[in-house]
MINU-426187 format. One record per residue (C-alpha): residue number from 1; chain; x, y, z. Coordinates in steps of 0.5 Angstrom, whole numbers, plus 2048, in hexadecimal, padded with zeros to 3 digits. Layout:
N
k=NUM c=A X=X Y=Y Z=Z
...
This chain:
79
k=1 c=A X=8C7 Y=8C4 Z=8C3
k=2 c=A X=8C4 Y=8C9 Z=8C9
k=3 c=A X=8BD Y=8CB Z=8CA
k=4 c=A X=8BA Y=8D1 Z=8C6
k=5 c=A X=8BB Y=8D8 Z=8C9
k=6 c=A X=8B7 Y=8DC Z=8C4
k=7 c=A X=8B8 Y=8E3 Z=8C8
k=8 c=A X=8C0 Y=8E1 Z=8C7
k=9 c=A X=8BF Y=8DF Z=8C0
k=10 c=A X=8BC Y=8E6 Z=8BE
k=11 c=A X=8C1 Y=8EA Z=8C2
k=12 c=A X=8C7 Y=8E6 Z=8BF
k=13 c=A X=8C4 Y=8E7 Z=8B8
k=14 c=A X=8C3 Y=8EE Z=8B9
k=15 c=A X=8CA Y=8EF Z=8BC
k=16 c=A X=8CD Y=8EB Z=8B6
k=17 c=A X=8C9 Y=8EF Z=8B1
k=18 c=A X=8CC Y=8F5 Z=8B4
k=19 c=A X=8D3 Y=8F3 Z=8B3
k=20 c=A X=8D2 Y=8F1 Z=8AC
k=21 c=A X=8D0 Y=8F8 Z=8AB
k=22 c=A X=8D6 Y=8FA Z=8AE
k=23 c=A X=8DA Y=8F6 Z=8AA
k=24 c=A X=8D7 Y=8F8 Z=8A4
k=25 c=A X=8D8 Y=900 Z=8A6
k=26 c=A X=8E0 Y=8FE Z=8A7
k=27 c=A X=8E0 Y=8FA Z=8A0
k=28 c=A X=8DD Y=900 Z=89D
k=29 c=A X=8E3 Y=905 Z=8A0
k=30 c=A X=8EA Y=903 Z=89E
k=31 c=A X=8EC Y=909 Z=8A3
k=32 c=A X=8E8 Y=906 Z=8A9
k=33 c=A X=8ED Y=905 Z=8AF
k=34 c=A X=8E8 Y=8FF Z=8B1
k=35 c=A X=8EB Y=8FB Z=8AB
k=36 c=A X=8F0 Y=8F8 Z=8AF
k=37 c=A X=8EB Y=8F5 Z=8B4
k=38 c=A X=8E7 Y=8F2 Z=8AE
k=39 c=A X=8E8 Y=8EB Z=8B0
k=40 c=A X=8E6 Y=8EC Z=8B7
k=41 c=A X=8DF Y=8EF Z=8B4
k=42 c=A X=8DF Y=8E9 Z=8AF
k=43 c=A X=8E0 Y=8E4 Z=8B5
k=44 c=A X=8DB Y=8E8 Z=8BA
k=45 c=A X=8D5 Y=8E8 Z=8B4
k=46 c=A X=8D6 Y=8E1 Z=8B2
k=47 c=A X=8D6 Y=8DE Z=8BA
k=48 c=A X=8D0 Y=8E3 Z=8BB
k=49 c=A X=8CC Y=8E0 Z=8B5
k=50 c=A X=8CE Y=8D9 Z=8B7
k=51 c=A X=8CC Y=8DA Z=8BE
k=52 c=A X=8C5 Y=8DD Z=8BB
k=53 c=A X=8C4 Y=8D7 Z=8B7
k=54 c=A X=8C6 Y=8D2 Z=8BD
k=55 c=A X=8C1 Y=8D5 Z=8C2
k=56 c=A X=8BB Y=8D6 Z=8BD
k=57 c=A X=8B6 Y=8D1 Z=8BC
k=58 c=A X=8B7 Y=8CC Z=8B6
k=59 c=A X=8B2 Y=8CB Z=8B2
k=60 c=A X=8B0 Y=8C3 Z=8B1
k=61 c=A X=8AF Y=8C0 Z=8AA
k=62 c=A X=8A7 Y=8C1 Z=8AB
k=63 c=A X=8A8 Y=8C8 Z=8AC
k=64 c=A X=8AB Y=8C9 Z=8A5
k=65 c=A X=8A6 Y=8C4 Z=8A2
k=66 c=A X=8A0 Y=8C5 Z=8A6
k=67 c=A X=89E Y=8BE Z=8A6
k=68 c=A X=89D Y=8BE Z=8AD
k=69 c=A X=8A1 Y=8B8 Z=8AE
k=70 c=A X=8A0 Y=8B4 Z=8A8
k=71 c=A X=8A6 Y=8B3 Z=8A3
k=72 c=A X=8A4 Y=8B7 Z=89D
k=73 c=A X=8A8 Y=8B2 Z=898
k=74 c=A X=8A5 Y=8AB Z=89B
k=75 c=A X=89E Y=8AA Z=899
k=76 c=A X=899 Y=8AA Z=89F
k=77 c=A X=892 Y=8A7 Z=89F
k=78 c=A X=892 Y=8A5 Z=898
k=79 c=A X=894 Y=8AB Z=895
């Protein structure tokens, strides 16, 4: 796994969202000449979302549960 790169993650997420919006525009218009390029747009959007996810800082279990390092399932200190 690569080191987090928050700026790249944000840039790629915005690019992916723009591509997803373009895909929806193409799908909404059967006469759109870009329909032939739809698979390329879909691939580019998927790769951009994957790059954004791989570049972002990933939350740890403690970030989700707010337990500050203790296991919420295991009793702690006589709980």
